[in-house]
RODO-2510 file (C-alpha; in nm, 4 decimals, decimal comma):
residues 378
     n   res          X          Y          Z
     1     m    10,6101    -1,6662     5,4419
     2     a    10,5211    -1,5957     5,8055
     3     k    10,3008    -1,8394     5,9876
     4     r     9,9502    -1,7380     6,0241
     5     v     9,8464    -1,6955     6,3861
     6     a     9,5345    -1,8250     6,5585
     7     e     9,4171    -1,7200     6,8973
     8     i     9,1858    -1,9671     7,0650
     9     a     8,9788    -1,8777     7,3808
    10     g     8,9072    -2,2109     7,5821
    11     a     9,1068    -2,5297     7,6223
    12     g     8,8173    -2,7856     7,6299
    13     l     8,7676    -3,0539     7,3816
    14     s     8,6799    -2,8459     7,0842
    15     g     8,9544    -2,5875     7,1544
    16     l     9,2088    -2,8672     7,1766
    17     m     9,0933    -3,0265     6,8636
    18     l     9,1171    -2,7110     6,6585
    19     a     9,4459    -2,6077     6,7963
    20     a     9,5895    -2,9417     6,7207
    21     r     9,4548    -2,9392     6,3614
    22     l     9,5812    -2,5779     6,2998
    23     a     9,9176    -2,6360     6,4383
    24     q     9,9478    -2,9604     6,2227
    25     l     9,8700    -2,7472     5,9200
    26     g    10,1584    -2,5133     6,0062
    27     w     9,9747    -2,2274     6,2145
    28     s    10,1153    -2,0662     6,5051
    29     v     9,8525    -2,1300     6,7793
    30     n     9,7880    -1,9700     7,1158
    31     l     9,5478    -2,1545     7,3345
    32     h     9,3932    -1,9593     7,6432
    33     e     9,2413    -2,1455     7,9388
    34     r     9,0648    -1,9537     8,2239
    35     s     9,1446    -2,2114     8,4920
    36     k     9,4809    -2,2428     8,6501
    37     d     9,5372    -2,5769     8,5031
    38     l     9,4023    -2,8111     8,2428
    39     r     9,1502    -3,0590     8,3907
    40     m     8,8591    -3,2524     8,2626
    41     f     8,5680    -3,3452     8,4841
    42     g     8,3231    -3,6072     8,4163
    43     a     8,3098    -4,0018     8,3642
    44     g     8,3016    -4,1676     8,0294
    45     i     8,2257    -4,0171     7,6875
    46     w     8,0668    -4,1568     7,3566
    47     l     8,2889    -4,1380     7,0616
    48     w     8,0945    -4,2179     6,7389
    49     e     8,2559    -4,2682     6,4060
    50     n     8,2648    -3,8990     6,3011
    51     g     8,4558    -3,7980     6,6171
    52     l     8,6821    -4,1016     6,5752
    53     k     8,7822    -3,9908     6,2276
    54     c     8,8734    -3,6496     6,3801
    55     l     9,1121    -3,7966     6,6327
    56     k     9,2791    -4,0199     6,3744
    57     v     9,3467    -3,6915     6,1587
    58     v     9,5251    -3,5059     6,4529
    59     g     9,7112    -3,8104     6,5725
    60     a     9,5272    -3,8508     6,9126
    61     y     9,3337    -4,1623     6,8359
    62     d     9,5479    -4,4311     6,9920
    63     d     9,6037    -4,2534     7,3154
    64     a     9,2470    -4,1489     7,3451
    65     v     9,0921    -4,4910     7,3062
    66     a     9,3646    -4,6955     7,4622
    67     n     9,1368    -4,7876     7,7470
    68     a     8,7979    -4,7626     7,5649
    69     k     8,5278    -5,0150     7,5535
    70     v     8,4259    -5,1087     7,2060
    71     i     8,0424    -5,1034     7,2130
    72     k     7,8423    -5,3692     7,0106
    73     e     7,4952    -5,2261     7,0586
    74     w     7,2949    -4,9307     7,2174
    75     r     6,9571    -5,0350     7,3556
    76     i     6,6606    -4,8362     7,5035
    77     v     6,4574    -5,0324     7,7459
    78     d     6,1150    -4,9033     7,8899
    79     h     5,9500    -4,9478     8,2431
    80     r     5,8365    -5,2796     8,1663
    81     g     6,1697    -5,4104     8,0644
    82     k     6,0791    -5,4107     7,7015
    83     t     6,3370    -5,3091     7,4341
    84     l     6,2286    -5,0043     7,2316
    85     m     6,5267    -4,9592     7,0055
    86     t     6,8511    -5,1211     6,9188
    87     r     7,1432    -4,9548     6,7342
    88     p     7,4163    -5,2053     6,6441
    89     y     7,7798    -5,1045     6,5633
    90     t     8,0370    -5,2538     6,3184
    91     p     8,4016    -5,2084     6,2726
    92     d     8,3240    -4,9383     5,9940
    93     d     8,0609    -4,7693     6,2159
    94     k     8,2086    -4,7725     6,5604
    95     m     8,1104    -4,6320     6,8975
    96     l     8,3832    -4,6431     7,1694
    97     v     8,3481    -4,5309     7,5405
    98     p     8,6864    -4,4205     7,6829
    99     p     8,7181    -4,2347     8,0291
   100     r     8,6626    -3,8630     7,9411
   101     a     8,9955    -3,7797     8,1148
   102     d     9,1833    -4,0093     7,8786
   103     l     9,0293    -3,8291     7,5722
   104     y     9,1209    -3,4925     7,7236
   105     q     9,4897    -3,5980     7,8065
   106     a     9,5423    -3,7311     7,4611
   107     l     9,4480    -3,3979     7,2929
   108     i     9,6557    -3,2019     7,5563
   109     d     9,9586    -3,4185     7,4783
   110     r     9,9145    -3,3888     7,1122
   111     v     9,8852    -2,9964     7,1092
   112     e    10,2025    -3,0003     7,3246
   113     e    10,3822    -3,2085     7,0720
   114     l    10,2707    -2,9925     6,7834
   115     g    10,4100    -2,6679     6,9525
   116     v    10,0849    -2,4987     7,0498
   117     t    10,1341    -2,2382     7,3335
   118     i     9,8940    -2,2862     7,6100
   119     f     9,8327    -2,0076     7,8635
   120     t     9,6425    -2,0950     8,1752
   121     s     9,4647    -1,8488     8,4079
   122     s     9,4106    -1,6619     8,0813
   123     v     9,0707    -1,5197     8,0530
   124     a     8,9252    -1,3953     7,7359
   125     a     8,6618    -1,1259     7,7541
   126     a     8,5750    -1,0524     7,3978
   127     a     8,6684    -1,0475     7,0340
   128     k     8,6948    -0,7833     6,7509
   129     p     8,5774    -0,8694     6,4053
   130     e     8,9048    -0,7572     6,2592
   131     g     9,0798    -1,0402     6,4371
   132     v     9,1688    -0,9407     6,7884
   133     l     9,1204    -1,1435     7,1132
   134     v     9,0499    -0,9133     7,4044
   135     m     9,1642    -1,0424     7,7354
   136     e     8,9987    -0,9616     8,0716
   137     n     9,3193    -0,7786     8,1792
   138     g     9,2721    -0,5340     7,8919
   139     e     9,5539    -0,6989     7,6662
   140     e     9,4623    -0,7142     7,2906
   141     r     9,6079    -1,0052     7,0942
   142     p     9,5773    -0,9619     6,7009
   143     a     9,5480    -1,2666     6,4786
   144     d     9,4715    -1,3923     6,1553
   145     l     9,1903    -1,6072     6,3185
   146     v     9,0299    -1,5769     6,6609
   147     v     8,8037    -1,8567     6,7924
   148     g     8,5783    -1,8679     7,0890
   149     a     8,5810    -2,2316     7,2288
   150     d     8,4617    -2,1008     7,5489
   151     g     8,1693    -2,3084     7,6303
   152     n     7,7808    -2,2491     7,6503
   153     g     7,8195    -1,9252     7,8369
   154     s     8,0570    -1,7940     7,5723
   155     r     8,1771    -1,4358     7,6056
   156     i     8,3195    -1,4550     7,2550
   157     r     7,9784    -1,5393     7,1152
   158     e     7,8201    -1,2591     7,2901
   159     s     8,0825    -1,0104     7,1696
   160     i     7,9821    -1,0765     6,7972
   161     h     7,6059    -1,0937     6,8825
   162     g     7,5956    -1,4599     6,7868
   163     s     7,3187    -1,5838     7,0188
   164     r     6,9641    -1,6364     6,8668
   165     w     6,8139    -1,8135     7,1815
   166     a     6,8924    -2,0406     7,4568
   167     d     6,6599    -2,3079     7,6196
   168     y     6,7615    -2,4294     7,9508
   169     g     6,5065    -2,7014     7,9418
   170     v     6,3418    -2,9110     8,2197
   171     e     6,5923    -3,1757     8,2640
   172     s     6,9294    -3,2130     8,4559
   173     g     7,1792    -3,4945     8,4458
   174     i     7,4693    -3,6302     8,6406
   175     r     7,7692    -3,8561     8,5259
   176     m     7,9614    -4,0940     8,7553
   177     m     8,1615    -4,4095     8,7497
   178     i     8,0797    -4,7457     8,9191
   179     d     8,2904    -5,0495     8,9894
   180     h     8,2605    -5,3251     8,7314
   181     r     8,1495    -5,6695     8,8505
   182     d     8,1651    -6,0078     8,6754
   183     g     7,8504    -6,0415     8,4870
   184     d     7,8022    -5,6733     8,4038
   185     p     7,7759    -5,6024     8,0309
   186     e     8,0943    -5,5586     7,8558
   187     d     7,9944    -5,4173     7,5099
   188     v     7,6250    -5,3226     7,5321
   189     v     7,5072    -4,9628     7,6451
   190     t     7,1616    -4,9765     7,7842
   191     e     6,9224    -4,6738     7,8481
   192     y     6,6516    -4,7479     8,0896
   193     w     6,3360    -4,5139     8,0856
   194     n     6,0753    -4,4819     8,3507
   195     g     5,8541    -4,1720     8,3090
   196     p     6,0680    -3,8673     8,2864
   197     w     6,3584    -4,0548     8,4634
   198     r     6,6616    -4,2208     8,2923
   199     l     6,9601    -4,4366     8,3752
   200     l     7,2169    -4,4966     8,1151
   201     y     7,4650    -4,7795     8,1568
   202     n     7,7858    -4,7551     7,9656
   203     p     8,0767    -5,0165     7,9698
   204     c     8,3775    -4,7919     7,9933
   205     t     8,7127    -4,9209     8,0959
   206     g     8,8876    -5,1864     8,2937
   207     g     8,7467    -5,1972     8,6401
   208     q     8,4813    -4,9236     8,6131
   209     d     8,1760    -4,8260     8,4065
   210     y     7,9998    -4,5091     8,3311
   211     i     7,6454    -4,4220     8,4550
   212     f     7,4431    -4,1124     8,3513
   213     l     7,1101    -4,0271     8,5534
   214     g     6,8702    -3,7735     8,4156
   215     a     6,5652    -3,6387     8,6017
   216     p     6,3532    -3,3189     8,5830
   217     i     6,4925    -3,0174     8,7613
   218     g     6,3837    -2,9947     9,1139
   219     d     6,2921    -3,3503     9,1423
   220     p     6,3859    -3,5222     9,4676
   221     r     6,6171    -3,7538     9,2559
   222     t     6,8349    -3,4628     9,1723
   223     r     6,9558    -3,3929     9,5385
   224     l     7,3214    -3,4424     9,6422
   225     p     7,4306    -3,6795     9,7761
   226     v     7,2276    -3,8996     9,5337
   227     d     6,9565    -4,0797     9,7125
   228     k     7,0164    -4,4328     9,6112
   229     e     6,6996    -4,5640     9,7728
   230     i     6,4737    -4,3355     9,5573
   231     w     6,6663    -4,4392     9,2465
   232     k     6,6301    -4,8020     9,3412
   233     d     6,2483    -4,7492     9,3765
   234     t     6,2460    -4,5945     9,0220
   235     f     6,4463    -4,8692     8,8683
   236     p     6,4109    -5,1866     9,0970
   237     d     6,5706    -5,4233     8,8526
   238     l     6,8859    -5,1975     8,8656
   239     s     6,9379    -5,1913     9,2309
   240     d     7,2794    -5,3666     9,2152
   241     l     7,4099    -5,0969     8,9800
   242     i     7,2577    -4,8139     9,1718
   243     s     7,4209    -4,9478     9,5024
   244     r     7,7548    -4,8876     9,3325
   245     l     7,7109    -4,5209     9,2354
   246     q     8,0006    -4,3075     9,3511
   247     e     7,9771    -3,9494     9,4181
   248     a     8,2287    -3,7622     9,1882
   249     s     8,0204    -3,5027     9,0001
   250     r     7,7253    -3,2617     9,0071
   251     w     7,3927    -3,2151     8,8424
   252     d     7,4132    -3,0115     8,5259
   253     r     7,1135    -2,8468     8,3624
   254     v     7,0551    -2,9686     8,0030
   255     i     7,0908    -2,6660     7,7707
   256     n     7,0236    -2,5928     7,3986
   257     i     7,1748    -2,2941     7,2428
   258     k     7,0894    -2,1778     6,8823
   259     c     7,3025    -1,9064     6,7294
   260     r     7,2248    -1,6288     6,4816
   261     t     7,5654    -1,6703     6,3290
   262     w     7,8888    -1,8768     6,3970
   263     s     8,1239    -1,6138     6,2669
   264     e     8,1919    -1,2366     6,2165
   265     g     8,4959    -1,1061     6,0150
   266     r     8,7907    -1,3197     6,1488
   267     v     8,6254    -1,4409     6,4511
   268     a     8,4485    -1,7846     6,4860
   269     i     8,2802    -1,9935     6,7693
   270     i     8,2825    -2,3685     6,8049
   271     g     8,1652    -2,6485     7,0332
   272     d     7,9155    -2,5573     7,2899
   273     a     7,9758    -2,1814     7,2243
   274     a     7,7995    -2,2483     6,8954
   275     h     7,5785    -2,5504     6,9453
   276     a     7,5409    -2,6650     7,3004
   277     m     7,2999    -2,9578     7,2940
   278     p     7,1392    -3,1992     7,5289
   279     p     7,3530    -3,4972     7,5662
   280     n     7,0811    -3,7510     7,4451
   281     l     7,2768    -3,8714     7,1316
   282     g     7,6243    -3,8269     7,2789
   283     q     7,7144    -3,6182     6,9710
   284     a     7,8134    -3,2830     7,1426
   285     a     8,1825    -3,3587     7,1404
   286     n     8,1680    -3,5373     6,8231
   287     m     7,9967    -3,2623     6,6286
   288     a     8,2451    -2,9969     6,7915
   289     f     8,5418    -3,2175     6,6575
   290     t     8,3817    -3,2336     6,3129
   291     n     8,3217    -2,8660     6,3004
   292     a     8,6644    -2,7857     6,4240
   293     l     8,8371    -3,0049     6,1556
   294     a     8,6243    -2,8438     5,8858
   295     l     8,6964    -2,4925     6,0163
   296     a     9,0775    -2,5629     5,9982
   297     a     9,0294    -2,6963     5,6350
   298     a     8,8274    -2,3915     5,5416
   299     v     9,0826    -2,1256     5,6762
   300     d     9,3846    -2,3070     5,5538
   301     e     9,2646    -2,3219     5,1867
   302     g     9,2790    -1,9462     5,1406
   303     t     9,3677    -1,5978     5,2715
   304     d     9,0309    -1,4565     5,2776
   305     i     8,9420    -1,5649     5,6365
   306     p     8,5999    -1,3867     5,6698
   307     r     8,4908    -1,5382     5,3399
   308     a     8,6223    -1,8956     5,4526
   309     l     8,4285    -1,8724     5,7822
   310     a     8,1040    -1,7838     5,6226
   311     r     8,1456    -2,0776     5,3652
   312     w     8,2397    -2,3090     5,6646
   313     e     7,9284    -2,2142     5,8425
   314     q     7,7093    -2,2501     5,5354
   315     l     7,8341    -2,6118     5,4825
   316     q     7,8487    -2,7250     5,8432
   317     r     7,5318    -2,6000     6,0032
   318     p     7,2783    -2,8187     5,8227
   319     v     7,4161    -3,1229     5,9728
   320     t     7,4801    -2,9696     6,3161
   321     d     7,1432    -2,8101     6,3284
   322     h     6,9795    -3,1369     6,2527
   323     v     7,1787    -3,3261     6,5196
   324     q     7,0924    -3,0659     6,7776
   325     w     6,7365    -3,0622     6,6874
   326     f     6,7020    -3,4495     6,6932
   327     s     6,8855    -3,4516     7,0338
   328     y     6,6475    -3,1887     7,1694
   329     a     6,3223    -3,3770     7,0466
   330     y     6,4669    -3,6894     7,2004
   331     g     6,4995    -3,5250     7,5409
   332     y     6,1521    -3,3701     7,5071
   333     l     5,9921    -3,7052     7,4393
   334     v     6,1496    -3,8425     7,7646
   335     a     6,1042    -3,5566     7,9973
   336     k     5,7663    -3,4067     7,8948
   337     w     5,5723    -3,7119     7,8016
   338     p     5,2820    -3,7735     8,0413
   339     r     5,3744    -4,0526     8,2752
   340     s     5,0323    -4,2056     8,2593
   341     m     5,0931    -4,2648     7,8896
   342     q     5,4157    -4,4360     7,9033
   343     t     5,2985    -4,7488     7,7283
   344     l     5,1754    -4,5415     7,4357
   345     r     5,5289    -4,3753     7,4225
   346     s     5,6849    -4,7082     7,4111
   347     d     5,4677    -4,8257     7,1302
   348     l     5,5434    -4,4977     6,9313
   349     v     5,9019    -4,5285     6,9807
   350     r     5,9172    -4,8957     6,9004
   351     q     5,7442    -4,8389     6,5724
   352     m     5,9433    -4,5246     6,4706
   353     a     6,2725    -4,7168     6,5407
   354     k     6,1814    -4,9646     6,2747
   355     s     6,1642    -4,6907     6,0180
   356     d     6,4256    -4,5798     5,7585
   357     w     6,3283    -4,2146     5,8648
   358     f     6,4388    -4,2775     6,2099
   359     t     6,7593    -4,4552     6,1200
   360     e     6,8800    -4,1737     5,8820
   361     n     6,7880    -3,9070     6,1333
   362     l     6,9596    -4,0844     6,4245
   363     n     7,2638    -4,1372     6,2275
   364     r     7,3186    -3,8216     6,0210
   365     g     7,5800    -3,6930     6,2701
   366     p     7,7905    -4,0229     6,2964
   367     w     7,7693    -4,0935     5,9255
   368     h     7,8907    -3,7571     5,8343
   369     v     8,2525    -3,7674     5,7124
   370     p     8,4278    -3,4502     5,8473
   371     d     8,5555    -3,2087     5,5988
   372     g     8,9378    -3,2261     5,6149
   373     y     8,9394    -3,6157     5,6760
   374     g     9,1928    -3,7645     5,4561
   375     q     9,3348    -3,4160     5,3640
   376     s     9,7047    -3,3981     5,2767
   377     g     9,9136    -3,3343     5,5817
   378     s     9,6843    -3,5354     5,8125
***
């Protein structure tokens, strides 16, 4: 029996995960990247238990987390230095923070080992429901499965009229690394709030740690180069950390995309193309991995690809939609809450964080076991 063929547009994290899993299951996979080479920008990345399970399935776990910090706890601290929430981790419910480049390279190495064909400078323009990836140069590539993993501006999504709405929000963020010093936390992530401004400290890897700054769009704090003095005024107790900020990134606008559908015929969308979300829970990549693994399991179980894709979306969207909504609400609470009422916000968050409702809603993504996890052949 001839191998089934998949054409995937986009060699980011979700495209690589899906390519690796399909190839592992015996598919012939072509992966298209619009850039001239495969590169990953950014600093660190949160890998929760659901994402780690996916990496184990495709055989990229060890390389991806070789330099990662094992996190013991995530804390949120308010403008008065009071702890609003703590989220502990255990060996069975982990969160690791590796350099983003390590994760990306581990997946690249794995797809190459599995025989995936990677085309660079290869720009996808659209997809046809009967199973054709249309390239910008006019080439048409028929396949059993076509997937758009081409980011929040996905051309594949638009070609199947998949969008419902997009919210570009009021907040932007920047990621960067700082030099680690003796006395810096080794296993605790701390998120500091002051009004609509945030500083997230993440232990990351030997010698460096990962910082995320968040601020309203147009705020003086979002200028480049980053004005360290104004950030020190905002978080005076963190002056030592802020003095070590290293310019290596850009301010990105936080975006939330809701889709009408994730598939049409033999065409599907995954990752940011399907569910771009604010980075507040660190779940965007983890949910992309989870959905990619589930997609591979769905289409590998039968020959009726359109039906399999419809069933895949039906099963995966409730969890993904919830994580996306909770992440969006989290950002709204930070960015839109009146600064004059910060103490009330702190009291509200502290009380909510004690509830079972909050625990369940916060953890629905990381506690979700990906479809295909433990499947034969993994």
